[in-house]
C-alpha positions in Angstrom: 34.9 -10.7 -9.9 38.5 -12.7 -8.7 38.4 -15.1 -6.4 41.6 -16.9 -5.1 43.1 -19.6 -2.6 43.7 -18.7 1.1 45.0 -22.4 1.9 45.8 -25.3 -1.1 47.1 -29.0 -0.2 47.9 -31.7 -2.1 48.0 -35.3 -1.2 49.0 -38.4 -2.8 51.4 -41.2 -3.7 53.0 -42.4 -7.3 49.9 -43.8 -7.7 46.3 -42.8 -9.0 44.8 -40.5 -5.7 41.5 -39.5 -5.6 40.1 -41.6 -8.4 37.5 -44.9 -8.2 39.1 -47.3 -10.3 39.8 -45.7 -13.0 38.4 -42.3 -15.2 37.8 -43.8 -18.4 33.7 -43.9 -17.7 34.0 -47.4 -19.9 31.1 -49.1 -18.3 30.9 -51.1 -14.3 34.3 -52.3 -13.7 34.3 -53.6 -9.9 33.3 -51.1 -7.5 33.3 -48.3 -10.9 29.3 -49.4 -10.4 27.4 -45.6 -12.2 28.5 -43.0 -14.0 30.6 -40.8 -12.4 31.5 -43.1 -9.8 34.9 -41.9 -10.8 35.0 -38.6 -9.2 33.2 -39.6 -6.2 34.4 -38.5 -2.5 33.2 -36.5 0.1 34.4 -33.3 2.0 32.7 -32.2 5.0 34.1 -29.2 7.9 32.9 -30.0 12.0 31.8 -26.8 14.3 35.3 -25.7 14.0 36.3 -25.6 10.5 38.5 -28.7 10.8 38.1 -30.5 7.5 37.1 -34.5 7.2 37.7 -36.2 3.8 36.7 -39.7 1.8 38.1 -40.8 -0.2 40.7 -43.7 -2.2 44.2 -44.0 -3.1 45.9 -46.8 -5.6 49.7 -45.7 -4.3 50.3 -48.6 -2.8 54.4 -47.8 -1.3 54.4 -44.2 -0.1 50.8 -42.8 0.4 51.7 -40.2 2.9 49.8 -42.0 5.7 49.9 -40.6 9.0 51.6 -42.6 11.9 50.2 -43.0 15.0 46.8 -43.3 12.6 43.9 -46.4 13.2 45.4 -47.9 9.9 49.0 -47.1 8.1 49.5 -49.8 6.0 48.2 -50.1 2.4 45.6 -53.5 1.9 45.8 -53.8 -1.5 44.6 -52.7 -5.0 42.8 -49.9 -4.2 42.4 -48.3 -0.5 39.9 -46.3 0.9 41.2 -42.6 2.0 40.1 -40.8 5.4 41.8 -37.6 6.6 41.6 -34.5 9.0 43.2 -30.9 9.0 42.3 -28.5 11.1 40.6 -25.4 9.2 43.6 -22.9 7.6 44.8 -26.9 6.2 48.2 -25.9 8.3 48.0 -28.9 10.5 47.7 -32.4 9.2 45.8 -33.8 11.8 46.2 -37.4 11.1 45.7 -39.6 7.2 44.2 -43.5 7.6 43.9 -46.0 5.1 40.8 -47.6 5.5 40.6 -51.7 3.1 41.5 -55.1 2.7 43.7 -57.0 -0.2 40.7 -56.1 -2.7 39.3 -53.0 -4.0 37.9 -50.6 -1.0 36.8 -46.9 -2.0 35.4 -44.6 1.3 32.6 -42.2 -0.5 31.2 -40.4 2.1 31.4 -39.6 6.1 29.7 -38.0 9.1 30.5 -36.9 12.6 28.7 -38.6 15.0 27.2 -36.4 18.3 29.9 -37.6 20.0 32.6 -36.5 17.2 33.1 -40.2 16.1 33.4 -40.4 12.2 31.9 -42.6 10.3 32.5 -43.3 6.8 30.8 -45.1 4.6 32.0 -46.8 0.8 32.0 -50.4 -1.3 34.9 -52.9 -0.6 35.4 -56.1 -2.5 38.2 -57.3 0.9 36.1 -60.1 2.5 38.9 -59.3 4.5 38.2 -55.2 5.1 39.3 -54.2 8.0 37.8 -53.7 11.7 36.0 -55.1 14.3 32.8 -56.5 12.8 31.8 -59.0 16.0 28.3 -58.0 17.1 27.3 -55.9 13.8 25.0 -56.3 11.2 27.4 -57.8 8.6 30.5 -59.9 10.0 31.5 -61.3 7.1 30.7 -60.1 3.2 28.3 -61.6 1.5 29.3 -63.9 -1.5 27.1 -63.3 -4.8 28.4 -67.0 -6.0 29.9 -66.4 -8.9 32.2 -63.2 -9.2 33.8 -60.9 -6.9 31.5 -60.4 -3.8 30.9 -56.1 -3.2 29.8 -55.1 -0.1 28.9 -51.8 1.1 30.8 -50.4 4.9 29.8 -48.8 7.5 33.1 -48.0 9.2 33.4 -45.7 12.8 36.9 -44.0 13.3 37.4 -42.0 17.0 38.2 -38.4 16.3 41.6 -37.7 16.6 41.3 -41.0 13.9 44.1 -43.2 16.4 40.9 -46.0 16.4 39.1 -47.7 14.3 36.5 -48.9 16.6 34.5 -51.0 14.5 33.5 -51.6 10.7 30.2 -53.4 9.6 29.9 -55.1 5.4 26.2 -53.7 4.1 25.1 -55.9 1.4 23.3 -59.0 0.0 24.1 -61.6 -2.5 24.2 -58.6 -5.3 26.7 -56.0 -5.7 25.6 -53.6 -2.5 27.3 -50.2 -2.2 27.3 -47.2 0.8 26.3 -43.8 -0.6 25.6 -41.8 2.3 26.2 -41.6 5.9 23.5 -39.3 7.9 22.9 -38.9 11.7 19.3 -37.2 13.6 19.3 -35.4 16.4 19.5 -38.3 18.6 22.0 -39.3 17.7 21.2 -42.7 15.6 22.8 -43.5 11.8 21.2 -43.8 8.2 23.2 -45.1 4.9 21.9 -45.2 1.7 22.9 -46.7 -0.8 22.8 -49.0 -3.9 22.4 -53.2 -5.0 21.8 -55.3 -7.1 20.2 -58.0 -4.7 16.9 -58.7 -2.9 17.3 -55.8 -0.6 15.6 -57.1 3.4 13.2 -55.4 4.4 13.4 -54.7 8.3 10.6 -52.5 10.5 9.6 -51.1 7.2 5.8 -49.9 6.5 7.2 -48.4 3.3 9.3 -50.6 1.0 8.8 -50.8 -3.3 9.4 -54.5 -3.8 12.6 -55.3 -5.7 13.5 -51.9 -5.5 17.2 -51.3 -5.6 18.3 -47.9 -4.1 18.3 -48.8 0.0 17.5 -46.8 2.9 18.5 -47.6 6.3 18.8 -46.7 9.7 21.2 -47.9 12.0 21.9 -48.1 15.9 24.7 -46.7 17.1 27.1 -49.8 17.9 25.6 -50.9 14.3 23.8 -53.9 16.0 21.0 -54.1 13.9 18.9 -52.1 11.9 16.3 -49.8 13.3 14.7 -49.9 10.1 15.4 -50.9 6.5 13.7 -49.9 3.3 14.3 -49.8 -0.6 12.7 -47.7 -3.1 12.5 -48.5 -6.8 10.2 -49.4 -9.6 12.3 -53.5 -8.8 14.7 -53.1 -12.0 17.5 -56.2 -12.4 19.9 -52.7 -11.8 20.1 -49.4 -10.0 17.7 -46.9 -11.5 19.4 -44.1 -10.1 22.9 -42.7 -9.0 22.5 -41.5 -6.1 24.2 -38.2 -4.5 22.4 -36.4 -1.1 21.7 -37.9 1.5 20.2 -36.0 4.4 18.3 -36.8 7.5 16.2 -33.7 9.0 14.3 -32.5 12.5 12.2 -34.7 12.4 13.6 -37.2 10.9 12.7 -37.4 7.7 15.1 -39.1 4.2 16.2 -37.3 2.1 17.2 -38.3 -0.9 18.9 -36.9 -4.4 20.0 -38.4 -7.8 19.7 -38.9 -11.4 19.0 -41.9 -14.0 19.5 -43.2 -17.9 22.1 -42.7 -19.6 25.0 -40.1 -21.1 24.7 -39.9 -24.5 23.3 -42.5 -26.8 25.4 -45.7 -24.5 24.5 -47.6 -21.4 27.7 -48.8 -20.0 26.3 -48.6 -16.7 23.0 -50.3 -17.7 21.0 -47.8 -15.4 17.9 -48.5 -15.3 16.6 -45.0 -15.2 13.8 -43.0 -13.8 10.7 -44.5 -15.7 8.6 -46.2 -13.4 9.9 -44.6 -10.3 7.4 -43.2 -7.9 6.1 -39.3 -7.7 3.9 -38.0 -5.5 0.8 -35.6 -6.2 3.3 -32.3 -5.6 5.7 -33.4 -7.6 7.6 -30.4 -9.8 7.2 -33.1 -13.1 5.5 -36.1 -12.8 6.6 -37.7 -16.2 9.8 -38.7 -17.1 12.0 -39.4 -20.0 14.0 -41.7 -18.3 16.9 -39.7 -17.9 15.9 -37.2 -15.7 16.7 -36.2 -12.1 15.2 -37.3 -9.0 14.1 -36.4 -5.4 12.6 -38.7 -2.7 11.4 -37.8 0.9 10.9 -40.8 3.0 8.7 -40.1 6.1 10.1 -41.1 9.5 10.6 -44.6 10.6 9.9 -45.6 7.1 6.0 -45.0 7.5 5.7 -43.6 3.8 6.8 -41.5 0.6 6.5 -37.9 1.4 7.5 -36.4 -1.9 9.1 -38.0 -4.8 9.6 -36.4 -8.2 11.9 -35.7 -11.6 13.4 -33.0 -12.8 15.2 -32.4 -16.0 14.3 -31.4 -19.6 12.7 -33.7 -22.4 15.4 -35.8 -24.4 14.3 -38.7 -27.4 14.8 -41.5 -25.5 18.4 -42.4 -27.5 19.4 -39.3 -26.8 20.4 -37.6 -23.1 20.6 -35.9 -20.9 20.9 -34.3 -17.4 23.9 -36.0 -15.5 26.2 -35.7 -12.6 29.7 -36.0 -13.3 30.7 -36.8 -9.2 28.6 -36.0 -5.7 28.2 -32.2 -6.5 25.0 -31.7 -4.5 23.6 -31.0 -0.9 20.6 -30.9 0.9 20.9 -28.1 3.8 19.1 -28.7 7.0 16.1 -27.6 6.0 15.9 -30.0 3.2 16.6 -27.9 0.8 18.4 -28.9 -2.3 21.2 -27.2 -3.8 22.0 -29.7 -6.7 24.8 -28.6 -9.4 23.8 -30.5 -12.7 25.8 -31.3 -16.3 22.7 -29.8 -18.4 20.9 -29.0 -21.5 23.3 -30.4 -23.7 22.9 -30.4 -26.9 22.9 -34.2 -28.2 19.3 -35.0 -30.3 19.4 -34.7 -34.0 15.9 -32.5 -33.1 17.7 -29.6 -31.1 18.4 -28.6 -28.1 15.4 -29.0 -26.0 14.3 -26.7 -23.8 15.6 -27.0 -19.6 13.0 -25.7 -17.0 14.6 -22.3 -16.1 12.9 -19.9 -13.6 11.7 -16.5 -14.3 14.4 -14.1 -13.5 17.5 -16.5 -13.3 20.4 -15.4 -14.1 20.9 -17.4 -16.9 18.3 -19.0 -19.5 19.7 -19.9 -22.3 22.1 -22.2 -22.7 25.1 -20.5 -24.9 27.6 -23.1 -25.0 29.0 -24.3 -28.7 28.5 -27.7 -30.6 27.0 -30.0 -28.5 28.8 -27.9 -24.7 27.1 -28.9 -21.9 26.0 -26.4 -19.0 26.5 -26.6 -15.4 22.9 -25.6 -14.3 22.0 -24.5 -10.3 19.0 -25.9 -8.6 17.4 -25.5 -5.4 14.0 -27.0 -3.8 13.1 -26.5 -1.0 10.5 -29.4 0.1 8.8 -27.4 3.1 8.5 -31.3 4.9 11.1 -31.0 7.6 8.7 -29.1 10.4 8.6 -25.5 12.0 12.9 -24.1 11.9 13.9 -21.1 13.6 16.9 -18.8 13.1 17.3 -15.7 15.6 18.2 -12.7 14.2 19.0 -8.9 15.7 20.1 -5.6 14.7 20.5 -2.6 16.4 19.8 1.6 14.7 19.3 -1.2 12.1 22.1 -2.6 11.2 23.3 -6.6 12.1 24.3 -6.4 15.6 24.4 -8.3 18.7 26.6 -5.5 21.3 25.5 -1.8 21.7 25.4 1.2 24.2 22.6 1.4 27.3 20.0 1.7 26.2 19.8 0.2 24.1 17.1 -1.0 21.9 17.0 -4.2 20.0 15.4 -5.5 17.1 14.7 -9.2 16.5 13.3 -11.4 14.0 12.8 -15.0 12.7 14.5 -15.2 9.7 12.9 -18.4 9.0 9.3 -17.0 9.9 7.2 -20.2 9.0 6.0 -20.6 12.7 1.9 -19.7 13.3 3.3 -18.7 17.0 6.9 -17.2 18.3 7.9 -17.2 22.0 10.5 -14.3 22.6 12.6 -14.8 25.8 15.1 -11.8 26.0 16.9 -12.9 28.6 16.3 -9.7 31.4 14.2 -11.2 33.7 10.9 -10.1 31.6 8.3 -11.0 30.6 8.2 -13.9 27.7 6.4 -12.1 25.1 4.2 -14.0 22.9 3.2 -12.8 19.3 1.6 -13.9 15.6 4.8 -12.3 13.3 8.3 -12.8 13.3 9.4 -9.9 15.3 9.9 -8.4 18.6 11.7 -5.4 20.0 13.2 -5.2 23.3 14.9 -2.0 24.7 18.0 -3.2 27.7 19.1 -1.3 30.1 21.8 -2.4 32.2 25.2 -3.6 31.3 25.0 -6.9 30.4 25.7 -9.8 28.6 21.5 -12.0 27.9 21.1 -15.1 26.5 18.6 -14.3 24.2 15.6 -17.3 23.2 13.3 -17.6 19.9 10.4 -20.2 20.1 9.5 -21.1 16.9 5.6 -23.3 17.5 3.5 -24.5 14.6 1.5 -27.3 16.2 0.9 -29.0 13.3 4.5 -30.1 11.9 6.4 -32.8 13.0 8.7 -31.7 15.5 6.2 -28.4 16.6 8.8 -26.5 18.8 12.1 -25.4 17.7 14.9 -22.8 19.3 16.8 -20.9 18.2 19.3 -18.8 20.9 22.2 -15.5 20.4 24.0 -13.7 23.3 23.4 -10.0 23.8 25.9 -7.4 25.2 25.0 -4.4 26.4 27.5 -1.9 27.7 28.2 1.8 28.7 32.2 2.1 27.9 31.3 4.4 24.9 34.2 6.1 22.4 34.1 9.1 21.3 35.4 8.8 18.1 37.1 12.1 16.3 40.0 12.7 13.9 41.6 15.7 11.7 43.1 15.2 8.7 46.8 17.4 8.3 48.5 18.3 5.1 52.2 18.0 4.7 54.5 20.2 2.6 55.5 21.0 0.5 51.8 21.9 -1.1 52.4 20.5 -4.8 52.3 17.4 -3.4 49.2 14.3 -2.0 51.0 14.0 1.8 48.7 13.8 4.9 48.8 13.3 8.4 45.7 12.0 10.4 45.7 12.7 13.8 43.2 10.5 16.2 41.6 12.8 19.0 39.6 10.3 20.1 38.3 9.7 23.7 37.5 7.2 25.9 35.9 7.1 28.9 38.1 6.9 32.8 40.1 3.1 32.7 39.7 2.5 29.3 41.9 3.4 27.4 42.6 2.3 24.0 44.7 0.1 22.8 47.4 0.0 19.5 45.3 -2.1 17.5 41.8 -0.1 18.4 41.0 1.5 15.4 41.6 1.1 11.8 41.9 3.4 9.1 40.5 3.5 5.4 42.0 6.1 3.5 39.0 5.9 0.7 41.8 5.3 -2.0 41.7 1.3 -2.2 45.2 1.3 -0.3 45.1 -1.4 2.4 44.1 -0.2 5.9 45.9 0.5 8.5 45.2 -0.9 12.6 46.8 1.9 14.6 46.2 3.1 18.5 45.6 6.7 19.6 48.6 7.5 17.0 49.2 9.5 14.0 49.2 8.2 10.5 50.7 9.5 7.5 49.3 8.7 4.0 50.4 9.5 0.6 47.3 9.8 -2.2 48.5 8.7 -5.7 46.4 11.6 -7.6 44.1 14.3 -6.9 40.1 13.6 -6.2 37.9 13.5 -3.0 38.1 10.7 -0.7 35.8 9.9 1.7 38.4 8.9 5.2 37.4 6.0 7.6 38.5 5.9 11.3 36.3 2.3 12.6 36.7 1.8 15.8 37.3 -2.1 16.2 38.0 -2.9 20.0 35.2 -4.6 21.6 35.4 -3.1 24.2 33.6 -0.1 24.2 29.8 -0.5 23.6 29.9 1.3 20.4 32.5 -0.8 18.3 32.4 -0.8 15.6 31.3 2.8 14.9 33.2 5.2 12.1 33.4 8.6 11.6 34.2 9.4 8.3 35.4 12.7 7.0 35.2 13.7 3.4 38.9 14.6 1.9 39.5 17.4 -1.1 43.1 16.6 -2.3 44.6 18.9 -4.9 47.4 21.1 -5.3 45.5 24.1 -5.9 41.3 24.7 -5.2 39.6 25.9 -7.8 36.0 27.4 -7.5 32.7 26.8 -10.1 29.2 27.0 -9.9 26.2 26.3 -12.0 23.2 27.7 -11.7 20.3 28.8 -14.4 21.1 32.6 -15.8 17.7 33.0 -16.3 14.1 32.8 -13.4 11.3 34.6 -13.0 10.2 37.1 -10.0 10.5 35.9 -7.4 13.1 33.3 -8.1 15.1 30.6 -6.1 18.1 30.0 -7.8 19.7 26.9 -6.7 23.3 26.7 -7.1 25.5 23.6 -7.8 29.2 23.5 -6.2 31.4 21.9 -8.5 34.6 23.0 -7.0 37.3 21.7 -7.0 38.9 20.9 -4.3 37.4 23.2 -1.6 37.2 22.8 1.9 35.0 25.9 3.4 32.8 28.4 1.0 31.4 32.1 0.6 28.4 33.0 -1.7 28.1 36.8 -2.5 24.0 36.9 -4.2 24.6 40.1 -5.4 21.6 41.6 -4.0 22.9 43.0 -0.9 21.8 40.1 1.3 24.3 38.3 4.2 27.1 36.1 2.8 25.9 32.4 2.5 28.6 29.7 4.1 26.7 26.5 3.0 27.7 24.6 0.2 25.1 24.1 -1.9 22.9 27.4 -1.0 19.5 27.7 -2.6 19.2 31.4 -2.5 15.4 33.8 -2.9 15.8 37.1 -5.6 11.8 38.4 -5.2 12.2 41.5 -7.7 13.0 41.7 -11.0 17.3 42.8 -12.0 20.9 41.7 -12.9 22.5 39.8 -9.8 26.7 39.1 -10.1 26.9 36.6 -8.2 30.0 35.5 -6.4 31.4 32.1 -5.0 34.9 31.8 -3.6 36.3 28.6 -2.9 39.0 27.9 0.0 41.6 25.5 1.6 44.3 26.3 3.7 46.1 22.8 2.2 46.0 23.3 -1.2 49.6 26.1 -2.3 46.5 29.0 -4.1 45.0 28.9 -0.9 41.8 30.2 -2.0 39.8 30.4 -6.1 36.9 33.1 -6.6 34.4 32.2 -10.5 31.9 34.4 -10.6 28.2 33.7 -13.1 25.4 36.8 -13.5 22.1 35.9 -13.4 18.8 37.9 -14.8 15.8 37.8 -13.6 12.5 38.9 -15.2 9.5 40.0 -14.1 6.2 38.8 -14.8 3.9 40.2 -18.3 0.4 41.3 -18.1 -2.3 39.0 -19.5 -5.5 40.3 -20.1 -8.1 39.7 -23.4 -12.0 40.0 -24.2 -14.6 38.5 -25.9 -17.0 38.9 -28.1 -20.2 39.1 -29.1 -21.6 39.5 -25.6 -23.9 38.8 -24.7 -23.7 36.0 -26.8 -25.8 35.1 -30.0 -27.2 31.4 -30.5 -25.0 28.5 -31.3 -22.3 31.5 -32.6 -18.6 30.5 -31.8 -16.8 32.6 -29.4 -14.0 35.1 -30.2 -11.8 35.5 -28.5 -8.8 38.9 -28.5 -5.2 38.9 -27.1 -4.9 42.6 -25.1 -1.6 41.0 -23.1 1.8 42.8 -23.0 4.1 43.6 -25.3 6.7 41.7 -24.0 4.3 37.7 -24.0 5.8 35.9 -26.7 3.7 32.6 -25.7 0.5 31.6 -24.9 -1.8 29.4 -23.9 -5.7 29.5 -23.6 -8.1 27.5 -21.3 -11.2 27.9 -22.6 -12.9 25.8 -19.2 -14.9 23.1 -21.1 -11.8 20.9 -21.7 -10.9 22.5 -24.8 -6.9 24.5 -24.3 -4.9 25.7 -27.3 -0.8 26.4 -26.9 0.1 29.0 -29.2 2.7 32.2 -29.7 0.0 33.9 -32.2 -1.8 37.5 -30.9 -3.8 37.1 -33.5 -8.1 36.5 -32.1 -8.9 33.0 -31.3 -12.3 31.2 -32.5 -14.3 28.6 -30.6 -17.2 27.2 -30.6 -18.9 25.8 -27.4 -21.2 23.4 -27.0 -24.0 24.0 -24.5 -25.4 26.8 -23.0 -23.3 27.8 -19.6 -21.2 30.5 -18.2 -17.5 29.1 -18.4 -14.3 30.0 -16.8 -12.2 30.9 -20.2 -8.3 32.1 -19.2 -5.2 32.8 -20.3 -1.5 32.5 -19.6 1.4 34.7 -21.0 5.3 34.2 -21.5 7.8 36.0 -21.4 11.0 35.1 -23.3 12.7 34.1 -19.8 9.1 31.9 -19.7 7.8 34.0 -16.7 4.0 33.5 -16.5 1.0 35.5 -16.0 -2.6 33.9 -15.5 -6.0 36.2 -16.1 -9.1 33.9 -16.1 -12.6 35.5 -17.1 -16.3 33.9 -16.9 -17.6 33.8 -20.8 -21.5 32.5 -21.6 -22.0 30.4 -24.3 -25.9 30.5 -25.4 -26.4 27.0 -27.3 -30.0 25.8 -28.8 -29.8 21.6 -30.2 -29.8 21.4 -33.6 -29.1 18.0 -36.0 -28.3 17.7 -39.4 -26.2 15.8 -42.4 -25.2 16.7 -46.2 -27.6 14.7 -48.3 -24.3 14.3 -50.7 -20.7 14.8 -51.2 -17.1 14.3 -53.4 -14.6 11.7 -51.7 -12.2 13.2 -54.9 -12.8 16.6 -54.4 -9.7 17.5 -52.0 -12.2 20.7 -50.8 -14.8 21.3 -47.9 -17.3 18.8 -49.3 -14.7 15.5 -49.3 -15.8 14.2 -46.4 -18.9 13.8 -44.8 -19.5 14.9 -41.6 -22.2 15.4 -39.1 -23.1 18.7 -38.7 -24.7 20.5 -35.6 -25.2 22.3 -32.0 -25.0 21.0 -28.5 -24.3 17.7 -29.7 -22.9 15.4 -26.3 -23.3 11.9 -27.5 -23.4 10.3 -31.3 -23.6 6.9 -33.3 -23.3 8.0 -36.9 -23.9 4.7 -39.1 -23.2 4.3 -43.1 -25.0 1.6 -44.8 -24.8 0.3 -48.7 -27.4 -1.0 -50.5 -26.9 -4.3 -49.6 -26.8 -3.7 -45.7 -23.4 -3.6 -45.4 -21.5 -0.5 -42.8 -19.3 1.1 -44.2 -18.7 3.6 -41.6 -19.4 4.3 -37.9 -18.5 7.3 -35.6 -18.9 8.7 -32.5 -17.9 12.7 -32.7 -18.3 15.0 -35.3 -14.7 15.4 -35.4 -14.7 12.3 -37.4 -16.3 12.0 -41.3 -16.9 9.5 -44.0 -14.2 10.2 -47.1 -15.8 7.5 -48.9 -13.3 5.0 -48.7 -13.3 1.0 -47.5 -10.3 -0.7 -46.1 -8.3 2.6 -48.1 -10.9 2.4 -51.7 -13.0 4.6 -52.6 -16.6 3.5 -52.3 -18.8 3.7 -56.5 -20.8 6.2 -56.7 -24.0 5.0 -55.1 -26.8 6.0 -52.5 -26.4 5.1 -49.3 -28.4 4.7 -45.9 -27.3 6.5 -43.1 -28.9 6.1 -39.3 -28.3 8.7 -36.8 -28.6 9.2 -32.8 -27.8 12.3 -30.8 -28.1 13.0 -27.3 -27.7 16.2 -26.5 -25.9 18.2 -23.9 -29.4 19.1 -22.4 -30.0 15.8 -21.7 -32.2 15.7 -24.8 -32.7 12.9 -27.7 -32.9 12.4 -31.2 -32.5 10.5 -34.3 -32.3 10.7 -38.2 -32.7 8.6 -41.0 -31.4 9.1 -44.6 -29.4 9.6 -47.8 -26.0 10.3 -48.5 -25.0 10.0 -52.2 -21.6 9.4 -53.1 -20.2 11.4 -55.9 -17.8 10.7 -58.1 
């Protein structure tokens, strides 16, 4: 599979752009506080597909800002960058700078319900731009020594012309904002790191001294609705935070990783050891260098989920990590996490990575210390009930069709207890407990369909999903004909569109798309004929697609199989032999045949089927002929012939003796079948059978007194069968015995000791040596002892046996005795 870029755009000046501080990853430096912070940035899309980016630049003099943007002057050191492009990157809507006189970085951004852009990041600049009046942080927090670092949130209007306000976020330590998200009511939430003492506000849940913070702000940034922190209370942050979500229930999700990569810890990460986990954790223990997933309940009421994820490394080696921000939660609380993992750094060997059965790749095939890209998808199942409405018409995913039109609706999420279906045509609301329903529309119109998924046990109780169904009555009828163009040796065709439309609704010049079935570009056209040349002979499926939504049956299509060749060639295959009555199956292997005529050689009517079957009721030799026609080829027609021989069945017969039967005497079957029979199957009626090509008499010993339905099937050289069955009587008197001696090394009939007798149904035969050790056991008269134990012939001695028998007439017997092994 190949990939291509539809649109690309290079943005930057002569300095470093898109790199936070530097790319050396040698340890804490200014705003670079975690491994991978050098690449922190975020790209998001709005509902129209417009592209928004938060990043940074060190191009002080020539970064390509937009005239009229909220800020066009470089502040100093490093500035944050915020930009917006249209969906195809063809129009730069704005690029603005966000920074003061020192280092500033824009890491994340999110869109408020009114379209305003909220940007989060880190700053060293006391003169960070924006109106701070009335916000939660009107001035940068001084650490008392060194350059202070605070997080920030800035609010910019959607067209990028105005920096509405900004606020500092922080303590007397180093603080940065690594996530901005909105709930359904338009309140902004932030997440980030601190090295200070975070101020907990209106939060029932918090971990004392935690260095990861979460806060819910008023939309005008004037106050905290709540503010809390989590972690084990170390002096430095536990994890580098890389993904953030506020779900429909206002639960807050965070993904991050802790510890360090390789054997050094230049960023002083406190690691994942000691972080709080919940009983449903995927992994409840950690080597200190794992990923960590955390979910905070609405209004900071408690911890809903906490779990580690990753392999187990030795203490000094690791570990799973992220080279920048490469993960996302979806709105249902499902994490899509990309990890640089399973690095072979431990002298003890590459650890086992926690893959799932059936995953695309379950082992790391990289050589040396190579890491692999690992991909994780985990559903937390905490975001409440969710609805996802989908429609299908005639089994295909569609939202429009022709009346009368039956639409099959389904909920793609299917996690509710009940469902309300509003079909939008005035019909009664349908309530179901299954996530599917069907409805028929009989009138033309647009119908706004609504599904409400309900689960009273969830935080949001109900969720709604909508779609529009279009029912019409303007239906087009598709038709086409291919015409071969001269010369006959060419592969040039004219395709005539013979489709019709209802009066007053003519086709337009782009109502159809032609797909010629050979991988060449499709052609959009109206009713005009189109020409096409094929590069080589072959069979092509030509498709005429109706793509004009004026017609209710769009996108219907018509497919015609086209056989392209200079000459038509007839060919077919079928078995040469059959048994009367014989259903012959013919496989048509012709090349470029359009129509066919079959003559089956028995005087029956001709057939025009492509791949027919034909019944030959009587034996005989039949000469079959196939004529293949194609008026577009040079030879027009071609003929193929084949001879089939249909044989009759042989005659099957047998006799048996003695008749009447003699007590405990084998039955002898004599084969009386016709001379043309060459193979035989004997079925004796007692569960035993025999396949043979011999006509000699067959001897069989029955095991009980009864009348058996014995059958003989005789086959001739063509495999044609004939079967005869006859009742056969047997007379069996139960009797059992065991020889008193045998000679294992003689190689004759006395080398194995068997239980002998008649009418034996079940038995247990055990032989013991003089020390009471069992040397042999059998449950069938066909298995005897050859005098060996584990392949070694036992010493010459007297052995003891026990025998218990249940006969086929229901009687039972037991015997004990001696057997002498003679060597």
